[in-house]
C-alpha positions, 0 to 999 in steps of 0.5 A: 634464522632469518630475520631479514625475511621477516624485514622484507615481509614487514617492508612489502605490507607497508609498501602495500598499504601505502599503494592502496592509499596511494591509487585509492583502493576501494573500500570492502563492501559494508556487510549488513546482518539481517536485523527483521525476525519473521515467524509464519503463523497461519495462512488464510486459504481465500481460494481465489488469489488474495490480492488485497487486504485491510485489517481492523482489530479481529478483522481481516477483509480480503479482496479475493480476486474471482472469489469475491470479498470476505471476512475472517475474524480471530479468536483463541481457536484462530482464524475462521470466515464469517462471510463472502460474497461475488459482486460481478464477474471482474476480479476483485483486486482491493479492498476497504473499510471505513470503521466509523460508518461500518462501511465496507469498499470494495473495488474492481476495475470497473467499479467500486462497490460499497456495503454497509455492515452489521455491528458484529462486522460480520455480514452486511446489514441485513436490517439496512438493506431489507428495509422498504424503499433502501434498495431502490435509493442506495445505489451501492455501486459508482466510479467506473474506468481503470481504478487502482487505489482508494483513500478512504477519510471520514469526518463528521458523518461524510465519507471522502473517497479518493480515487487514482485511475489508471485512464487517462480521462478519468485520472484523479476523482473524488467523491463524497459519501452521505446519509441522504434523506428522501422525504416521500418515502421516509428513508435514509441512504447512503448516496455517493456524490462527486466525480473526476477532478482532473485527468491523467495515468494515476496508479496510487496515492496517499494523503499525510495532513492536508497534502495528497501525494500520487503517483503517476506511472512515467510520469513520476509523483505530484503532490497537491493541496487538498480543499474541500471542493478542489485541489492545487497542484503543489509540485511534481517530480519525475522518478527513474521508473514507473511509479505505482504508489506512493507512502509517506513516513515522516516528512519523506515520501517512499515510491515503489518504483517499478523496475527501478526498485525504490526511490525516497524524496524529502517533502518540505511542504512545497518542493521535492527533493530526490533523497536516494534511490535503491535497485531491488531485485525485483519489481516494487508494486507496494510499500508498509512500514514497521519501525525503520523498514519498508516492506515491499512487495514485488510481485513474483519476486516475493517480499523485499525488507529495506532498513531505512533508518538512514533514508539517504542510504537505504540497504536491504535487510532481506528478501523474502520468498513468499510466492507472488505477492501484491501487497502487504499490510503491518498492524501491531507487529504482524505482517499481513501479505496478499499473495496467490497462496492466499493471505499469509500471516506472520509475527514479526520481531527484532 
């Protein structure tokens, strides 16, 4: 029997433990288990790169780059394409749908096109556009410059369109579209009014209540109080990278900070304060939410899912290889990814 040897090992173990405590040996890294399950359902073959999507009920609206705008419908037989059009030789980069007015907004870098859809949302309203004189008055296009993102909301028959423009001289713009009546020809038509509110390089925006948050590239983010005819600056703060887009969740503002990853700020109604920053294995372009997870579109680096249960300590749940992804939208536990391979659709669960 070698009892002394056992005692020596015990003493050595105790000595090592004491040494770790004295020297402050770092704790082992936390091990996180992937919590989000993705099940691929189908891919919409859009021909052109799917750069952006909008979802409403069973409709998927797609900005398909060189292939123009598309409307897809879902039924028990799957997805089918109802309509498509090419507005010009420019790539179509963003798409939005305002349901109460049935207006579809399609964004090229040099113009914003809008069309009134029919009641089935499967085509343009040909009765409206073929009506005598309507095509003469309804411009169906507005803005110019370098449009990056829109935020659209409707109230009492007036559609407000807020525009983030990448050209300094255009900056942040606001338009109102309303149904206008021409007494001479007795025709009603949609007409936009408005223009620039202030200059700057703007890359993204979102609105929470009456506060508008702007992404200003190298100048960080900015908060503004919205009024019917103007906006007043409340606060701004720099980020570590290039603020490309913003998204809100409760009182927090999430910033797609390009090469610097994800930045999260608290907003108390008048000031920003930094909660956390997360370095990511991909440059973050756009953010969507599902429960307590942020889904970050990272271009050629695919989709990165981040657990933000504790916004002061976010961590990466997983990285999903989808090829090149431009943006993602989540509706009713379904993930719609705008990629160079079309619109990839996944069901989400935990």
